[in-house]
C-alpha positions, 0 to 999 in steps of 0.5 A: 784122948783114945779117939784121937790116938786111934785116928792118929794111928789109922790115918797114916796107915790108910795112906800107906806110910806111918811115921811118928811126926805124921802121927803127932800132927794128926794126934794134935788135930784130932785132939783139938777137934774132939775136945772142942766138940766135947766143950760145945756139947757140954755147954749146950746141954748145960744151957738148954733148959728144956729146949731142944739141943738145936735151939739151944745151940743156936742161942749160944753167944757168938764169941763161944761159937766163934771160938769153936769155929776157930779151933776147928780151923786150927785142926783143919790147918794142921791136918793139911800141913801134916798130910802135904808134908808127909805124903806129897809126891812129884816127878820131873820127867821128859816126855814124848807124845804117847808116853805115860808117867804115874804118881801116887796112883794117877797116870798122866799120858802126854798126847802132844803140844799145840800152839794157841793164841791168847788175848795177849800171849802165844802159848804152847798148850800141852794135852794130857789124859789123867787116868785113875786105876786105868780109867780116864778121868779128865783132860788136862791142858797146861800152858807155857805162855809168852806174853807180847808185852814183856816177852817173859815166859810164864808157866800155867799149870793144869790142876785137878782139885779135890777135897782130899787131894790136888794133882797138877801137871805143868810144862817145862822147856822143850827138849828138842827144837820141834816144840810140837812133836818133840820131847818136853820137860814135864812136872807132875805133882800129887798133894793130899789135903792141900786145900785144907790149909786154906780152908783152915785159915778161912775157918780161923778168920770166920771164927774171929769175925763171929767173936767180934760180932758178939754184942757183949764186945760192942763198944758204945761211944758216948760223947759229953759236950760242955758248953760255957756261955760267953763272958762267964767266968769261973771262980 
């Protein structure tokens, strides 16, 4: 409980903003993580019987391992939801070539738009430089596509994904008639731990699958057939 409380207090402060709801979410996730780890270690220690810890850990029932994995998945999911809701940031701006917008320490420099031909669409492709602390990181190229079959415009955001955060940039609509040289509506996003939401769901599903594969839960089908000879009568 003390370890969970320390994590719940420290993590929001590292991200620069402490709120009660954020701390509560992190506290629950840390509590699930630490109690699951404790239960796993205690069970392995109790059943090792002279074996190494690693050997005893691999011999645990799949249902127990699956339960632990699923609980970790719940904790990962809660962290993802809590951090995204508490610390995500986004901006809607209009940008001309050469202008820069910053969000959560990430700077997006708009270099302009060019027209590109896709397999079944024509797109206005943006050119953005993503920088962190003044250092160039990568080039991002969101697109505004028009498909020949439907004629409907579709927005294709550019994403720089990471374990601890994702940053996005997408093109809106052109502000001026000159699409290639004029201003555009631009949206930039910063979403911390957003991939942890999907990762938590994967871990929960994996835990359920491991539990289902436990041999103790496999149903054995037995069929019994009774054959009565023709013409035989029972009293």
